[in-house]
N, C-alpha and C positions, 0 to 999 in steps of 0.2 A: 504494500500500500504506500503510495507516494505522499499521502497526506501528512506523514510524520516529518517531512522535509519541506518547509515553506519556501526555501530559496533565500539567497542573500543578495542584497543590492539589486534586486530585479532579475538575477540569474537563477534559472531553474530548468531542469530537464525532467520531464515526466517519462521515466523509463518504460512505463507500461504502454505508451503510445509512440515512443521515439522510434523512427524507422532506421536509425543508424547513420553512419557517415556517408557522404555522397560517393566517395571512393574508398575502397578498402585500404586501411593504413598498412604500410610495410611492417611497422612494429607499433605496439601500443603498451605503454607502461601505466599501471594504475597504482597510485599511492594512497594508502588508507591507514588511518590510525583509529584504533578501537575507541579512544576517548575524544574523537572529533565531535565538537558540540553542534556542528552544522550538517554533516553528512553521515547518515547512519551506515554501518558496515554492510548491511544487506544491499546497498546500492552498488558497491564494488563487486559483490557476488553476482548481481544482475548483469553488470558489464561483462564479467567473465563468461556468463552464459551466452551472451550475444557474440563475444569475441574470444573463443576458447584459446586462441594463440597468444592472447594478451598475458603480460607478466604482472602479477599482483604482488606489490611490495606492502607487506603488512607490518604495522607497528602497534604498540599498546599505549605509548606515552607521548605522542607528538601532537595531540590536539588537531588543529586545522593547519599545522605546519607553519606557524608564525615564528619560528626560531631563526636566529641570525646565522646559524651554521647548519648545514645539511650535508654531511660527508657522503652519505649513500647516494644522494641525487648527483652530487658533484662527480662521484666515481662513474655513474651511469653516463653522464654527459661526456666525460673524458673518453669513455670507451665507445661512444656512439660512432657509427660508420654510415 
């Protein structure tokens, strides 16, 4: 149920009706933290259902990723080809 995520700043995706990307991405990384106050964890699980090749990066203590350092993301960007 998407009603548990009201969206932030006018941004919202209703995954129950979303038809997906216009073109299939070559790679897709989803970053999710269990304690995110804005995006419930089941949203990342729904993305994985739509895009099974996606890579899900799960955390327990990162909130909505408002930290000044994010070494895991930096490593992924440095390895991006």
